N, C-alpha and C positions, 0 to 999 in steps of 0.2 A: 563564193568560193573563197577560202581562206588564203592568206598570202603564201603560206608553205605548200599548200595544194597547187597554187598557180605556178610557183617556182618548180615544183616537181613535174607538172604537166608540160612545162616548157623544155624540159631536159631532152637532150638527144638520146633516143632510145638505144639500148644496148642490142647488138646484132643478135637475132634469135638464136643462133647456135651457141653463142657465148652465154646468153642467158640460160640456156638449158644445161650447159656445161657448169655454170656456177651452182644452178639448183641441184645438179647431181653431185657436185662436190659437198654441198651443204648436206644433202641426205646421207652420203657416205660418212661424213664427219660425225653426224648425229648417231648413226649406227656404230661407228668405231667407238665413240665416247661411252655409249651404253655397254659395249662388250669389252673394250680394251682402251683405256684412256692413254696408254703409251703410244698406240697406233694413232689416235686422234691428235696427240702432241706431235707426232712425226709428220702428219699431214699439214698442221699448222706451221711447223718449221719449214717445210718444203715450200709452202706458199709464201711465207715471210722471206725466204731466200730469193724467190722470183721477184717480189716487190723490191727488196733491197738492191738487187742488181739493175732493174729497169726502171724504177719509179722516178729517180732523179733525172735520168736522161729524158724520159717522155715528158715529165713536168717542165724542163727547160725548153724542150721542143715546142710544146703547147704555148708557153709564155712567149716565145719568140715570135710566133705567129698571131697571137690573139690577146685582147686585152683581159684583165682580170674580170670584168663584167661579162665578157663574151664566154670565158671559160665557166664562170659561176652559173650563168644561165643555161650553158650546154650540159652542165653536170647536175643541174636542178638543186643548186646550193645558193648561198648568199655569199656576197664578197667576204664577209668576215668569217664564215664557216670554211669557205674555200681556202682563205690565206692560212688558217691554222692547219688544215690538212696538207696543203702543199709544204708548209714548213716541215711537216713530219717526213714528207717524201724527199725534201732537198734542203738540208742544213745550211746551204749557201744562201737561202732566203731569209735567214734570221736577221 
């Protein structure tokens, strides 16, 4: 098994209802893109707003309770990739 597969296999799974919800959003986004790109863009902006509001708080809460390695392992990521993603979520981490 390649390292990336091992990392992904060790990740904490998404709750099943959330995985279905994300899948439904992706399907709806694809359908909107095909028929009305402005609706698709509106969906993306709404999702980005949720991330913008909650991501920094949740990132800080996770970092207060867990090490960078624990978080990377739980997310199926590497510490380097995790650091880049978390910096996007919380500019205070720069």
